[in-house]
C-alpha positions in Angstrom: -21.9 -35.0 8.8 -23.7 -35.6 5.5 -26.2 -33.3 4.0 -29.3 -35.1 5.3 -32.8 -33.8 4.8 -32.9 -30.0 5.1 -35.0 -28.5 8.0 -38.3 -27.2 6.9 -37.5 -23.5 7.6 -38.1 -20.4 5.6 -35.6 -18.4 7.6 -32.9 -20.0 9.7 -32.6 -19.3 13.4 -29.2 -19.7 15.0 -28.7 -22.3 17.8 -28.8 -20.9 21.3 -25.5 -19.4 22.4 -24.0 -19.4 18.9 -23.4 -16.2 16.9 -21.9 -16.6 13.4 -18.4 -15.2 13.7 -18.5 -13.5 10.3 -20.8 -13.0 7.4 -19.3 -16.0 5.8 -20.4 -18.4 8.5 -23.8 -16.8 8.6 -24.3 -17.4 4.9 -23.1 -21.0 5.1 -25.5 -21.7 8.1 -28.5 -20.2 6.4 -27.8 -22.0 3.1 -27.4 -25.3 5.0 -30.6 -24.7 6.9 -32.5 -24.1 3.7 -30.9 -27.0 2.0 -29.7 -24.6 -0.7 -26.5 -26.4 -1.6 -25.9 -24.2 -4.6 -25.8 -21.2 -2.3 -23.6 -23.1 0.2 -21.1 -24.1 -2.5 -21.1 -20.6 -4.0 -20.5 -18.9 -0.5 -17.7 -21.4 0.2 -16.1 -20.8 -3.2 -16.0 -17.0 -2.6 -14.0 -17.2 0.6 -10.7 -18.6 1.7 -10.3 -21.9 3.5 -7.6 -23.0 6.0 -6.4 -26.5 6.7 -3.9 -28.0 9.2 -0.4 -28.6 7.9 2.8 -30.0 9.5 4.9 -27.3 11.0 8.2 -29.2 10.8 7.7 -30.1 7.1 6.7 -26.5 6.2 9.8 -25.1 7.9 11.9 -27.6 6.0 10.2 -26.9 2.7 8.4 -23.5 2.7 7.1 -24.0 -0.9 5.6 -27.4 -0.2 2.1 -28.2 1.1 1.9 -30.8 3.9 -1.8 -31.4 4.9 -2.7 -33.2 8.1 -5.6 -35.5 7.6 -7.8 -36.8 10.5 -9.5 -40.1 11.3 -12.5 -41.0 13.4 -11.1 -43.4 16.0 -14.4 -45.1 16.4 -15.5 -45.5 12.8 -12.1 -45.3 11.0 -13.5 -42.6 8.6 -10.9 -40.2 7.2 -11.5 -36.5 6.8 -9.8 -33.4 5.4 -10.9 -30.7 7.8 -11.1 -27.2 6.5 -12.1 -24.0 8.3 -13.5 -20.6 7.2 -11.7 -17.5 8.5 -14.1 -17.0 11.5 -13.9 -20.6 12.7 -10.2 -21.0 13.2 -8.9 -22.1 16.7 -6.5 -19.8 18.6 -2.9 -20.1 17.4 -0.8 -22.8 19.1 2.9 -23.4 18.6 2.5 -26.7 16.7 -1.0 -26.3 15.3 -0.5 -24.3 12.1 -2.6 -23.9 8.9 -2.3 -23.1 5.2 -4.8 -21.0 3.3 -6.2 -21.9 -0.1 -9.4 -21.5 -2.2 -12.1 -24.1 -2.7 -10.9 -24.4 -6.3 -7.5 -25.4 -5.1 -9.0 -28.4 -3.2 -10.8 -29.5 -6.3 -7.6 -29.3 -8.4 -5.3 -30.7 -5.8 -7.2 -34.0 -5.3 -5.2 -37.2 -5.1 -6.5 -40.8 -5.0 -4.8 -41.2 -1.6 -6.7 -38.2 -0.1 -9.6 -38.8 2.4 -13.0 -39.2 0.7 -14.5 -36.3 2.6 -13.8 -32.6 2.9 -15.2 -31.6 6.3 -16.1 -27.9 6.4 -16.1 -26.2 9.8 -16.3 -29.4 11.9 -18.2 -29.4 15.2 -20.0 -26.2 14.4 -23.6 -25.3 13.4 -22.4 -24.7 9.8 -20.6 -28.1 9.5 -21.0 -29.8 6.2 -19.3 -32.9 4.7 -18.4 -32.6 1.0 -17.4 -35.7 -1.1 -13.8 -35.5 -2.4 -13.0 -36.8 -5.8 -11.5 -35.9 -9.2 -11.9 -32.3 -10.5 -15.4 -31.7 -11.9 -16.8 -34.9 -10.5 -18.7 -33.2 -7.7 -21.2 -30.4 -7.7 -19.1 -28.2 -5.3 -15.9 -28.6 -7.5 -17.8 -27.5 -10.5 -19.0 -24.4 -8.7 -15.5 -23.7 -7.4 -14.1 -23.9 -10.9 -16.8 -21.5 -12.1 -16.1 -19.0 -9.4 -12.3 -19.2 -9.6 -10.0 -17.6 -7.1 -12.1 -15.6 -4.5 -11.6 -11.8 -4.5 -11.5 -10.8 -0.8 -9.4 -7.7 -0.9 -10.7 -4.2 -0.2 -13.5 -5.3 2.2 -14.2 -4.5 5.8 -14.3 -7.8 7.6 -15.1 -8.1 11.3 -15.3 -10.9 13.9 -18.7 -10.5 15.5 -17.8 -13.3 18.0 -14.3 -14.1 19.2 -12.8 -10.7 18.5 -12.8 -7.5 20.5 -15.1 -4.8 19.3 -14.4 -2.2 22.0 -11.7 -1.4 24.5 -7.8 -1.0 24.4 -7.2 -4.1 22.3 -9.8 -3.2 19.7 -8.4 0.3 19.6 -4.9 -1.0 18.9 -6.2 -3.5 16.3 -8.1 -0.7 14.6 -4.7 1.1 14.1 -3.9 -1.6 11.5 -7.3 -1.5 9.9 -6.2 0.2 6.7 -4.0 -2.8 5.8 -6.7 -5.3 7.0 -9.3 -3.7 4.7 -6.8 -3.6 1.8 -6.1 -7.3 2.2 -9.6 -8.4 3.2 -8.5 -9.8 6.6 -10.4 -9.6 9.8 -9.5 -6.2 11.4 -10.2 -7.4 15.0 -8.7 -10.9 14.8 -6.3 -10.9 17.7 -5.8 -14.7 17.4 -4.1 -14.2 14.0 -3.6 -16.8 11.3 -3.5 -14.3 8.4 -2.5 -15.8 5.1 -1.4 -19.1 6.8 1.7 -20.1 8.6 4.0 -20.5 5.6 2.7 -17.4 3.9 3.1 -15.3 7.1 6.7 -16.4 7.4 7.3 -15.7 3.8 5.8 -12.2 4.2 8.2 -11.4 7.0 11.2 -12.9 5.3 10.6 -11.2 1.9 9.5 -7.8 3.1 11.4 -7.3 6.3 14.2 -9.9 6.3 12.8 -11.5 9.4 13.6 -15.1 9.9 13.7 -15.5 13.7 12.0 -14.5 16.9 14.8 -12.1 17.8 14.5 -10.3 14.5 10.8 -10.0 14.9 11.2 -8.6 18.4 13.7 -6.1 17.1 11.5 -4.7 14.4 8.4 -4.7 16.6 10.3 -2.6 19.2 11.5 -0.3 16.5 8.0 0.3 15.1 6.5 0.8 18.6 9.2 3.4 19.3 8.5 5.0 15.9 12.1 4.5 14.9 11.5 2.6 11.7 10.8 5.6 9.4 13.1 8.2 8.1 14.1 10.8 10.7 14.3 13.4 7.9 10.5 13.1 7.5 9.9 13.8 11.2 12.5 16.7 11.1 10.6 18.4 8.2 7.1 17.8 9.8 8.3 18.8 13.3 9.8 22.0 11.9 6.4 22.9 10.3 4.6 22.2 13.6 6.9 24.7 15.3 6.3 27.3 12.6 2.5 26.8 12.8 2.6 27.3 16.5 4.6 30.5 16.2 2.6 31.9 13.4 -0.9 30.9 14.4 -1.4 27.9 12.1 -0.6 29.1 8.6 2.7 27.9 7.2 4.0 29.4 3.9 5.8 26.7 2.0 8.6 29.1 1.0 9.1 30.1 4.6 9.1 26.4 5.6 11.8 25.6 3.0 13.9 28.6 4.1 13.6 27.7 7.8 14.8 24.2 7.0 17.8 25.6 5.3 18.6 27.9 8.2 18.3 25.1 10.7 20.5 22.7 8.8 23.2 25.3 8.1 23.2 26.4 11.8 23.7 22.7 12.8 26.5 22.2 10.3 29.1 24.2 12.2 31.4 23.0 14.8 29.8 22.2 18.2 31.0 21.3 21.7 29.7 18.0 23.2 30.2 16.3 26.4 31.8 12.9 25.8 33.0 10.1 28.2 36.5 11.6 28.1 35.4 15.1 28.7 34.4 18.1 26.6 35.2 17.7 22.9 34.7 19.8 19.9 33.3 18.3 16.7 34.5 19.3 13.2 32.1 21.3 11.0 30.4 19.4 8.2 31.6 20.1 4.6 29.5 22.8 3.0 28.7 20.5 0.0 27.3 17.9 2.4 25.1 20.5 4.1 23.8 22.0 0.8 23.0 18.5 -0.5 21.0 17.8 2.7 19.2 21.1 2.4 18.3 20.3 -1.2 16.9 16.9 -0.2 14.8 18.3 2.6 13.4 21.0 0.4 12.4 18.4 -2.2 10.8 16.4 0.6 8.8 19.4 1.7 7.5 19.7 -1.9 6.5 16.1 -1.9 4.7 16.4 1.4 2.7 19.4 0.3 1.7 17.7 -3.0 0.6 14.5 -1.2 -1.4 16.6 1.2 -3.1 18.6 -1.6 -4.1 15.3 -3.2 -5.4 13.9 0.0 -7.5 17.1 0.5 -8.9 16.7 -3.0 -9.7 13.0 -2.3 -11.4 13.7 1.0 -8.7 12.2 3.2 -7.6 15.5 4.8 -10.0 18.3 5.6 -9.3 21.8 4.1 -6.8 23.7 6.2 -5.5 20.4 7.9 -2.0 19.0 7.4 -0.1 15.9 8.7 1.7 16.7 11.9 3.8 13.5 12.0 4.1 10.2 10.2 4.4 8.1 13.4 1.1 6.5 12.4 3.0 4.7 9.6 5.1 3.0 12.2 2.3 2.4 14.7 -0.1 1.1 12.2 2.6 -1.4 11.0 3.3 -2.2 14.6 -0.3 -3.2 15.1 0.1 -5.6 12.1 3.7 -6.7 12.9 2.5 -8.0 16.3 -0.1 -10.2 14.5 2.3 -11.2 11.7 4.7 -12.5 14.3 2.0 -14.4 15.9 0.9 -16.0 12.6 4.5 -16.9 11.9 4.8 -18.3 15.5 7.7 -15.9 16.4 5.6 -14.6 19.3 2.8 -15.5 21.6 -0.7 -14.3 21.7 0.1 -12.4 25.0 3.0 -10.6 23.4 1.1 -9.7 20.4 -1.8 -8.3 22.4 0.5 -6.2 24.6 2.1 -4.7 21.5 -1.2 -4.0 19.9 -2.4 -2.2 23.0 0.8 -0.1 23.2 0.4 0.9 19.5 -3.1 2.1 20.2 -2.1 4.1 23.2 0.8 5.8 21.4 -1.5 6.6 18.5 -4.0 8.3 20.8 -1.2 10.5 22.2 0.0 11.6 18.8 -3.2 12.3 16.9 -6.6 13.8 17.4 -8.8 11.5 15.4 -8.9 8.4 13.2 -8.9 10.7 10.2 -5.7 12.4 11.2 -4.2 9.0 12.0 -5.2 7.7 8.6 -3.8 10.7 6.7 -0.5 10.4 8.5 -0.3 6.6 7.8 -1.0 7.2 4.1 1.6 9.9 3.9 4.3 7.7 5.5 3.4 4.8 3.2 3.6 7.0 0.1 6.9 8.7 1.1 8.3 5.2 1.5 6.9 3.5 -1.6 5.0 5.7 -4.0 7.5 8.2 -5.5 4.7 10.6 -6.3 3.1 8.2 -8.9 -0.2 8.3 -6.9 -0.5 4.7 -8.0 -1.6 1.6 -6.0 0.4 2.4 -2.9 -1.7 5.6 -2.7 -5.0 4.6 -4.3 -5.5 1.4 -2.3 -5.1 3.3 1.0 -7.6 6.0 -0.1 -10.1 3.3 -1.0 -9.5 1.6 2.4 -9.8 5.0 4.2 -13.1 5.7 2.5 -14.5 2.3 3.6 -13.4 2.8 7.2 -14.8 6.3 7.3 -18.2 5.3 5.9 -19.3 1.7 6.6 -21.6 1.4 9.7 -19.5 -1.5 11.1 -16.2 0.2 10.8 -14.1 0.4 14.0 -13.3 4.0 13.2 -16.9 4.9 13.5 -17.6 2.9 16.7 -14.4 3.1 18.7 -13.5 6.6 20.1 -10.0 7.6 19.1 -9.2 9.0 22.5 
């Protein structure tokens, strides 16, 4: 578990039966085999590292860091075990991890820490690094020079340990836009994400989720495509109907007028069958109806402007339009399943079942990955962007281009239907 003399090889060959899970482990193994420690340290500094933490302590103090150190029972040697993204074990209820950079380890050193940072233990790319004060070791100086790694906006795949084809991979690929945006492994079903505490924080701050029951509620809502505005689906569904009736072309003025007609027709009194028999509802006030019409017509304008921009940016083909924004819910469902697993609100089996369901629903609603992507981007922008065409839009366009062009992309290797 020390460096030792490097093998006399010009090009490393992997041990029989072992495939580097990601490009990171491949780079580490090859640098180790060459004895090129500068390259090893550089590759390690440019990725993120995970280490075991106490779950109970993290639950009690989410802002604290509570590392679990390990000891060799035979020799008494103490280690701080760290793992790269592709080498993490499957999630277990009480085995949880935090995520940090190599620079963080250099700066966080305390005299009571173990003397050794053990990278990817029990693997072909295992290396023991000496722990000490900042700048006292070669790796800590490299880490300080590199700084915080930039992993966002990259397509990252598990080449071993993650599905690349089949229903699970298809469902995971529905969340690929966010995975590329965040630099996470698109096909990691055994999800650790940003670490246990950070995954819990994500769900709490963005969704208000603090329990298993709340996670289950939101996951069901996303899978049922009930988490987005019904007004969006009303407007898009009306355009689908007009396109079907008029052979595909939809004039925006006609679309707006049709929306007004439908809403006014629905504002009058109506007869409904209730538990107590037939009852008659009161008509809505005219001012309420007109306000609703104005809102829908503004929405139609927003939709058409986003679609025009997506055509200009190559997300939508000429003549195509978004038929539904259910992709926005289904893509998030694919990620919510994994976020819940990372936060230990759900099991691996539950997460996998939800991922498969999201993929199946997406295949029923859209014709291609491109159509799915455009619908996801539109839903995200209607929710967040306010027609600024800022990061909420630009980041997704960048992720879309990566997924539609890089040879290892799931969107180029997994049939949509």
